Backbone bond lengths (Angstrom), bond angles and torsions (degrees), N, CA, C in turn:
res aa  C-N    CA-C-N  psi(-1)  N-CA   C-N-CA  omega(-1)  CA-C   N-CA-C  phi
1 M - - - 1.458 - - 1.529 111.75 -
2 L 1.322 116.24 -35.11 1.470 119.75 -176.95 1.521 112.80 -71.57
3 T 1.317 117.88 -18.58 1.469 120.66 -179.47 1.523 111.92 -87.10
4 N 1.326 118.03 -9.37 1.457 122.50 -179.84 1.529 109.50 -105.97
5 P 1.352 118.37 125.66 1.474 120.77 -175.49 1.524 113.38 -56.54
6 I 1.341 118.02 -35.30 1.463 120.41 -178.86 1.519 110.88 -81.36
7 L 1.349 116.37 -46.81 1.458 119.77 -178.90 1.522 111.86 -66.64
8 K 1.335 116.66 -23.93 1.466 119.87 178.07 1.522 111.02 -60.88
9 K 1.339 116.64 -40.39 1.470 120.40 178.03 1.526 110.51 -65.32
10 L 1.347 116.16 -38.86 1.457 119.47 177.10 1.520 110.78 -64.25
11 W 1.336 116.22 -37.41 1.474 120.51 178.09 1.519 110.41 -60.78
12 H 1.349 116.03 -45.20 1.462 119.65 179.52 1.526 110.56 -63.74
13 A 1.349 117.05 -38.73 1.458 120.29 179.39 1.526 110.77 -65.05
14 K 1.329 116.85 -43.44 1.461 120.20 178.22 1.522 111.03 -65.44
15 R 1.317 115.99 -35.82 1.465 119.61 178.82 1.520 110.08 -65.15
16 A 1.337 116.03 -40.68 1.471 120.57 177.89 1.516 110.86 -64.63
17 E 1.338 116.94 -32.65 1.461 121.02 178.72 1.528 112.44 -82.16
18 H 1.323 116.45 -3.97 1.468 121.47 -173.50 1.532 111.00 62.14
19 A 1.346 116.56 32.47 1.457 120.59 -176.07 1.527 113.11 -97.78
20 L 1.315 117.78 -4.71 1.462 119.72 176.12 1.518 109.80 -72.50
21 L 1.321 116.00 151.95 1.461 119.68 178.48 1.520 110.34 -64.95
22 S 1.322 116.01 -42.92 1.466 119.31 179.09 1.513 109.94 -162.96
23 Y 1.318 116.49 150.00 1.455 122.47 170.18 1.515 107.73 -156.95
24 S 1.327 115.63 159.81 1.462 118.72 -175.19 1.513 110.28 -141.31
25 V 1.337 116.42 132.42 1.461 122.79 171.31 1.505 106.53 -122.19
26 E 1.318 116.80 117.93 1.450 120.22 -174.90 1.520 110.96 -113.03
27 G 1.325 114.71 147.08 1.455 119.45 170.39 1.501 115.28 87.92
28 T 1.347 119.44 8.14 1.465 119.77 -177.14 1.517 112.87 -117.32
29 E 1.321 118.48 -38.22 1.469 120.32 -171.64 1.514 112.06 -64.22
30 N 1.326 118.01 -45.43 1.460 120.69 -179.41 1.521 111.01 -64.43
31 L 1.337 115.87 -38.54 1.461 120.08 -179.83 1.518 110.26 -64.20
32 E 1.355 117.01 -44.63 1.456 120.13 -179.81 1.519 111.01 -63.59
33 T 1.321 117.27 -39.24 1.464 121.12 179.40 1.518 110.65 -64.87
34 E 1.344 116.64 -44.19 1.459 120.33 179.83 1.519 111.13 -63.47
35 E 1.342 116.70 -40.68 1.462 120.07 179.70 1.524 110.82 -65.28
36 L 1.335 117.14 -39.76 1.462 120.51 179.60 1.517 111.03 -64.26
37 I 1.337 117.35 -44.16 1.460 121.29 178.33 1.521 110.33 -61.55
38 E 1.339 115.80 -42.33 1.465 120.03 -179.20 1.525 110.65 -64.39
39 Q 1.358 117.18 -42.40 1.461 120.63 179.83 1.523 111.41 -64.19
40 E 1.341 116.94 -41.12 1.463 120.40 178.87 1.520 110.90 -65.05
41 S 1.346 116.77 -38.35 1.456 120.79 179.39 1.518 111.01 -64.52
42 I 1.351 116.70 -43.11 1.462 121.15 179.15 1.520 110.36 -64.17
43 S 1.341 116.11 -41.91 1.464 120.86 -179.85 1.520 111.42 -61.24
44 E 1.335 116.63 -42.68 1.456 120.60 -179.40 1.522 111.34 -67.60
45 K 1.353 117.37 -36.69 1.459 120.70 178.72 1.519 111.51 -66.07
46 Q 1.353 115.72 -30.31 1.460 120.17 -179.82 1.526 111.94 -83.52
47 G 1.340 115.76 -0.39 1.458 119.74 178.43 1.500 114.45 89.26
48 N 1.351 117.16 8.32 1.457 120.82 178.54 1.518 108.55 -101.23
49 K 1.315 116.87 111.11 1.455 120.87 -178.95 1.522 109.97 -67.63
50 S 1.322 115.88 127.90 1.454 120.36 -177.42 1.524 110.98 -69.10
51 N 1.325 115.14 137.35 1.456 120.58 178.49 1.524 109.64 -84.48
52 K 1.335 116.60 110.19 1.453 120.79 -178.37 1.525 111.76 -72.63
53 N 1.357 117.27 -28.45 1.456 120.67 177.96 1.529 108.62 -88.76
54 R 1.314 115.77 87.73 1.455 121.14 -173.67 1.516 110.42 -68.59
55 G 1.330 116.16 144.21 1.448 121.86 -175.28 1.510 113.25 -83.00
56 P 1.325 116.34 -177.59 1.465 121.49 -179.77 1.525 112.01 -73.00
57 M 1.335 115.57 174.80 1.461 121.98 179.84 1.524 109.58 -115.26
58 V 1.329 115.80 136.09 1.458 122.19 171.83 1.525 106.80 -119.46
59 I 1.335 116.58 118.15 1.461 121.51 -172.62 1.520 110.46 -115.51
60 C 1.327 116.07 131.79 1.467 122.18 172.91 1.530 107.81 -107.99
61 L 1.318 116.75 116.27 1.466 122.32 -174.01 1.520 110.81 -113.83
62 D 1.310 116.37 120.55 1.457 124.10 -179.87 1.534 110.25 -77.51
63 T 1.336 117.00 118.51 1.471 121.05 174.32 1.526 109.70 -123.70
64 S 1.317 116.44 36.98 1.457 121.38 179.40 1.533 110.15 -77.17
65 G 1.334 116.42 179.04 1.456 121.15 -176.11 1.512 114.30 -60.23
66 S 1.332 117.42 -34.82 1.469 120.52 -178.35 1.525 111.99 -71.22
67 M 1.329 117.27 -13.37 1.462 121.34 179.17 1.529 112.27 -97.26
68 K 1.302 117.81 -0.63 1.458 121.84 -174.07 1.523 111.92 -59.85
69 G 1.332 116.50 139.96 1.454 121.49 177.53 1.515 113.13 91.50
70 L 1.324 116.02 -135.29 1.460 121.71 -175.74 1.524 113.31 -59.31
71 P 1.355 120.08 -43.72 1.472 118.72 179.37 1.529 112.74 -56.89
72 E 1.342 116.71 -41.21 1.467 119.11 179.85 1.526 111.06 -68.35
73 N 1.336 116.99 -38.98 1.468 119.80 178.52 1.524 111.03 -63.19
74 I 1.339 116.41 -41.07 1.468 120.45 177.57 1.520 109.92 -64.19
75 A 1.340 116.71 -42.88 1.464 121.26 -179.37 1.526 110.79 -62.48
76 K 1.327 117.42 -43.59 1.466 120.22 180.00 1.525 111.20 -68.05
77 A 1.333 116.83 -37.43 1.463 119.61 176.43 1.524 110.42 -62.58
78 T 1.331 116.77 -37.34 1.457 121.62 177.76 1.529 111.03 -64.11
79 V 1.334 115.96 -43.20 1.459 120.31 178.60 1.531 110.36 -64.86
80 L 1.326 117.49 -36.74 1.460 120.53 177.05 1.527 111.08 -61.90
81 E 1.333 116.54 -38.07 1.463 120.05 176.67 1.525 110.42 -64.45
82 C 1.337 116.57 -41.05 1.469 120.31 176.64 1.520 110.38 -62.31
83 L 1.326 116.23 -41.05 1.456 121.12 179.18 1.530 110.80 -63.63
84 K 1.320 115.95 -38.45 1.462 120.82 178.27 1.530 110.37 -62.67
85 V 1.331 116.72 -44.27 1.466 121.21 178.32 1.521 110.45 -63.76
86 A 1.343 115.97 -44.48 1.467 120.30 -179.37 1.524 110.71 -60.88
87 Y 1.318 117.02 -42.20 1.471 120.91 -179.38 1.529 110.58 -65.58
88 K 1.320 115.97 -41.72 1.464 121.00 -179.87 1.522 111.27 -64.37
89 E 1.337 116.77 -38.04 1.459 121.86 -177.07 1.533 112.32 -94.36
90 Q 1.340 116.23 8.76 1.466 122.02 179.31 1.531 111.27 56.74
91 R 1.308 114.75 45.76 1.461 121.76 175.95 1.517 109.26 -113.39
92 R 1.313 118.06 141.28 1.456 121.46 178.65 1.523 110.26 -76.42
93 C 1.326 115.66 154.52 1.465 120.83 -178.07 1.525 108.85 -137.23
94 Y 1.321 116.24 118.71 1.462 122.28 -178.73 1.521 108.48 -117.12
95 V 1.343 116.64 132.04 1.461 120.91 -173.64 1.524 110.94 -121.72
96 Y 1.333 114.85 133.41 1.463 122.11 170.19 1.530 107.88 -108.70
97 L 1.340 117.46 111.76 1.461 121.10 171.39 1.520 107.84 -89.06
98 F 1.323 117.09 132.54 1.455 117.60 -176.06 1.523 112.53 -138.44
99 G 1.322 114.00 157.73 1.452 122.57 174.94 1.514 108.99 -132.01
100 S 1.336 116.35 -116.94 1.458 119.60 178.23 1.530 110.35 -83.42
101 K 1.322 117.45 -172.59 1.457 122.14 -173.31 1.528 111.58 -57.65
102 K 1.328 116.11 131.73 1.467 125.88 179.40 1.525 112.85 69.59
103 E 1.315 118.16 7.66 1.463 120.96 174.52 1.522 108.78 -98.23
104 V 1.336 115.66 92.12 1.463 121.69 -178.55 1.524 109.20 -139.92
105 S 1.316 116.29 129.63 1.464 121.40 173.07 1.524 108.47 -117.28
106 E 1.336 116.24 137.34 1.459 121.33 -176.82 1.525 110.31 -110.86
107 L 1.331 116.06 131.97 1.455 121.36 -178.61 1.522 110.16 -135.56
108 D 1.321 116.50 125.39 1.465 122.46 173.97 1.526 106.18 -94.72
109 L 1.332 117.07 95.97 1.463 121.79 -168.39 1.522 112.90 -94.02
110 T 1.316 115.06 146.20 1.453 122.19 173.94 1.522 108.45 -150.99
111 L 1.321 116.63 157.31 1.458 121.26 -178.60 1.525 113.19 -93.19
112 D 1.327 118.12 0.39 1.461 117.75 178.29 1.531 110.18 -78.65
113 A 1.337 116.33 175.55 1.458 121.31 -173.43 1.527 112.84 -59.68
114 S 1.318 117.42 -33.61 1.464 120.73 -177.50 1.522 112.71 -68.83
115 G 1.330 116.80 -20.79 1.454 120.04 -177.26 1.505 115.00 -100.60
116 F 1.342 117.21 9.65 1.466 119.66 -174.55 1.527 112.45 -64.21
117 N 1.343 117.53 -44.68 1.463 120.48 -179.94 1.523 111.47 -62.76
118 G 1.332 116.44 -40.07 1.459 119.89 177.02 1.509 111.74 -63.16
119 L 1.322 116.32 -36.22 1.463 120.86 178.97 1.521 110.83 -66.68
120 L 1.323 117.74 -41.97 1.467 121.03 177.53 1.525 111.18 -64.51
121 N 1.336 116.66 -40.01 1.469 120.08 176.29 1.516 110.56 -60.63
122 F 1.321 115.80 -41.88 1.464 120.72 179.03 1.524 111.28 -60.00
123 L 1.331 117.14 -43.09 1.465 121.17 -176.56 1.521 112.60 -68.74
124 T 1.327 117.63 -29.02 1.462 120.80 -176.00 1.523 113.24 -99.81
125 M 1.314 118.06 -9.58 1.459 122.06 -174.12 1.524 111.28 -83.98
126 S 1.340 115.79 136.96 1.461 121.37 177.44 1.519 108.47 -161.69
127 F 1.344 116.83 148.31 1.450 120.35 -178.23 1.528 113.07 -102.08
128 G 1.331 118.31 -51.08 1.459 119.76 -171.65 1.513 109.99 79.08
129 G 1.323 116.61 -173.60 1.458 120.58 178.45 1.521 112.48 75.28
130 G 1.345 116.00 -152.09 1.455 121.46 -176.98 1.520 113.05 -78.09
131 T 1.351 114.63 -174.52 1.463 119.83 -175.61 1.518 110.52 -128.76
132 D 1.325 115.36 122.28 1.459 121.53 172.73 1.526 107.57 -126.73
133 A 1.325 116.90 99.69 1.467 120.89 -179.33 1.520 112.00 -85.76
134 E 1.327 117.68 -19.06 1.462 120.56 -174.98 1.524 112.31 -65.79
135 G 1.347 116.43 -41.40 1.458 120.11 -179.72 1.525 112.91 -58.34
136 P 1.347 118.52 -55.77 1.468 119.34 179.67 1.523 113.43 -65.67
137 L 1.314 118.04 -32.30 1.467 119.62 178.25 1.527 110.80 -67.33
138 N 1.320 116.78 -39.02 1.467 119.19 176.00 1.525 111.15 -64.96
139 K 1.335 116.91 -37.41 1.453 120.65 175.65 1.531 110.65 -63.80
140 A 1.340 115.99 -40.15 1.466 120.24 179.04 1.526 110.78 -64.17
141 L 1.327 117.41 -39.75 1.456 121.06 178.79 1.526 110.86 -66.29
142 E 1.326 116.55 -39.08 1.462 120.28 177.45 1.530 110.82 -63.40
143 K 1.314 116.60 -40.17 1.473 119.91 178.17 1.517 110.54 -63.97
144 C 1.337 116.40 -39.86 1.464 120.33 179.42 1.522 112.07 -66.90
145 D 1.336 117.53 -16.31 1.461 121.37 177.00 1.528 111.86 -77.51
146 S 1.337 116.49 -21.00 1.462 119.40 -178.15 1.521 110.22 -73.52
147 E 1.324 115.58 153.96 1.462 121.00 -176.48 1.525 111.59 -61.59
148 E 1.317 116.66 -36.54 1.465 121.63 -176.29 1.527 112.64 -70.69
149 W 1.355 116.39 -26.81 1.459 120.54 -173.88 1.527 112.83 -118.85
150 H 1.323 118.23 15.04 1.467 119.20 -171.28 1.529 113.34 -69.01
151 K 1.336 117.95 -16.76 1.466 120.57 177.52 1.523 112.57 -95.97
152 A 1.317 116.98 8.27 1.460 120.74 -173.51 1.530 112.10 -71.50
153 D 1.325 115.04 148.71 1.455 122.75 168.13 1.523 108.02 -101.26
154 V 1.332 116.00 147.92 1.465 121.41 -179.32 1.525 108.97 -106.55
155 L 1.333 116.10 136.41 1.459 121.93 176.38 1.517 108.79 -123.89
156 L 1.328 116.37 125.87 1.470 122.14 176.66 1.521 108.55 -107.93
157 V 1.344 116.50 122.91 1.465 122.03 179.39 1.525 107.74 -115.73
158 S 1.335 116.75 115.45 1.463 120.43 -173.51 1.528 109.65 -163.27
159 D 1.341 115.49 170.28 1.466 119.57 171.83 1.525 110.89 -87.46
160 G 1.322 116.92 -3.10 1.462 121.21 175.41 1.507 114.94 82.52
161 E 1.320 118.18 7.41 1.465 121.06 -176.31 1.530 109.87 -94.26
162 F 1.337 115.10 74.96 1.458 121.23 178.97 1.528 108.55 -157.53
163 P 1.336 117.80 155.64 1.468 120.73 178.57 1.525 111.41 -81.89
164 V 1.327 116.21 152.23 1.467 122.48 176.58 1.527 108.38 -127.34
165 T 1.329 117.10 123.51 1.458 120.59 179.13 1.527 109.95 -80.64
166 S 1.309 116.01 156.16 1.461 120.63 178.59 1.525 110.77 -65.50
167 G 1.352 116.05 -29.44 1.459 119.40 179.03 1.516 112.48 -64.56
168 L 1.336 116.77 -43.92 1.464 120.43 178.09 1.513 110.92 -66.22
169 S 1.324 116.93 -41.12 1.462 120.97 179.36 1.525 111.32 -61.01
170 R 1.339 117.24 -42.58 1.469 121.32 179.21 1.523 110.81 -67.35
171 K 1.328 116.28 -40.42 1.461 120.74 -179.12 1.525 110.69 -60.40
172 I 1.328 116.78 -45.84 1.463 120.90 179.92 1.520 110.54 -67.41
173 S 1.332 116.53 -40.95 1.459 120.77 179.90 1.525 111.28 -62.06
174 N 1.344 117.39 -42.64 1.461 121.17 179.69 1.524 111.55 -64.17
175 R 1.326 116.71 -41.37 1.461 119.46 180.00 1.521 111.62 -71.61
176 R 1.308 116.01 -29.33 1.470 119.38 176.25 1.527 110.00 -66.07
177 E 1.331 116.72 -41.01 1.462 121.20 -178.01 1.529 112.04 -76.26
178 K 1.327 117.78 -41.13 1.461 121.03 -172.71 1.530 113.35 -90.30
179 Q 1.336 116.97 -32.10 1.457 120.11 -173.48 1.530 113.10 -116.39
180 G 1.324 116.39 -4.59 1.459 119.30 -179.23 1.520 113.68 73.77
181 L 1.334 117.28 19.99 1.457 121.22 179.49 1.528 110.60 -61.82
182 Q 1.320 116.22 135.79 1.461 121.61 175.11 1.520 109.38 -113.58
183 V 1.323 116.44 127.01 1.461 122.29 176.30 1.523 107.44 -117.69
184 H 1.314 116.08 101.56 1.455 121.79 179.30 1.525 109.19 -87.34
185 G 1.318 116.05 155.18 1.454 120.22 178.25 1.517 111.54 -131.02
186 I 1.325 116.32 141.18 1.463 122.22 169.13 1.516 106.65 -121.21
187 Q 1.328 116.15 113.43 1.458 120.80 -178.06 1.522 109.49 -100.71
188 I 1.338 115.10 121.69 1.453 122.31 -178.09 1.526 108.91 -96.34
189 G 1.350 117.36 128.22 1.458 121.18 175.62 1.513 113.34 98.83
190 N 1.336 114.84 -169.20 1.467 121.44 -173.16 1.518 113.65 -110.54
191 S 1.326 117.06 23.63 1.458 119.66 -178.69 1.529 110.63 -62.98
192 H 1.341 115.32 140.09 1.473 120.78 177.89 1.530 110.95 -97.41
193 D 1.333 116.62 9.31 1.463 120.99 177.23 1.526 109.41 -64.38
194 T 1.319 117.50 138.01 1.472 122.31 -175.88 1.531 112.73 -99.64
195 S 1.329 117.02 12.47 1.463 120.04 -175.51 1.522 112.87 -58.09
196 M 1.316 117.34 -45.05 1.465 120.23 -175.70 1.521 111.91 -66.54
197 S 1.332 116.84 -31.37 1.464 119.78 179.91 1.528 111.84 -67.41
198 K 1.327 117.56 -18.41 1.462 121.47 179.70 1.523 112.69 -79.12
199 I 1.337 116.72 -19.90 1.455 119.36 -174.62 1.520 113.85 -127.81
200 C 1.329 117.93 -15.44 1.463 121.20 -175.15 1.523 111.53 -114.20
201 G 1.304 116.06 148.37 1.449 121.63 172.99 1.523 109.95 -167.96
202 P 1.322 118.74 115.84 1.463 125.80 3.92 1.530 112.67 -84.43
203 I 1.345 115.19 171.24 1.459 122.41 174.21 1.522 108.40 -115.30
204 H 1.327 116.00 130.88 1.459 121.91 175.70 1.531 107.67 -106.17
205 Y 1.324 116.94 129.99 1.465 121.33 -175.01 1.521 111.32 -102.30
206 F 1.334 115.71 138.31 1.455 121.48 174.97 1.519 107.66 -128.57
207 S 1.323 116.44 97.33 1.461 120.99 175.99 1.524 111.30 -113.89
208 E 1.338 116.88 -25.02 1.448 122.18 177.51 1.527 108.80 -142.41
209 W 1.335 116.29 159.86 1.467 120.52 -179.01 1.524 110.85 -60.47
210 V 1.346 116.79 -30.90 1.465 119.69 -178.01 1.517 111.56 -64.63
211 D 1.355 117.34 -19.59 1.460 120.65 178.80 1.516 112.42 -60.79
212 L 1.322 117.14 -23.95 1.462 120.38 179.68 1.516 111.72 -64.88
213 K 1.334 117.78 -22.80 1.449 120.88 -176.87 1.527 112.53 -96.90
214 R 1.316 116.86 4.75 1.465 120.48 -179.17 1.519 110.17 -92.54
């Protein structure tokens, strides 16, 4: 199924439904647990009490032309893993798929039966063309301003090939300092563009499969 472009999407959908007979992801769960414990320990040492009731997730997913093919499939698989965690921890997950300017689709995703059609739309949806990350990021910040989503963390999944204005960088920096907003980044590929480093922290890199074990 993974070798066929159409059946690959069905595979991801079945995986999200837990309908596959078996699958295995090795080398990531222990690392994520260790990193979480370490982050909580650092937070407590700095006098910031860790919030045990973790907030929802707001994800900005790049589906522009430079992400076409394997990078986009990896990015969507990553978002599915985030969705799986959110569902397990009873956290909401909102996704902005974006391409060029004004090309943004919004999806409130869940793994229960009511969200199946939305999940299929997510797997098949793509824009192509240029990349405008500022529009969806501003939308994500606006959502985080609402009472229902004010504890949300933002995740940007992209190859990093897009411009970042100083205004957006300052806006994120101010909210990070005043509101404790976290903007995580997952950079797909080997791009040397520094755009994501201006707005995300930390950044997780995916250039090879072995990166999953780091």
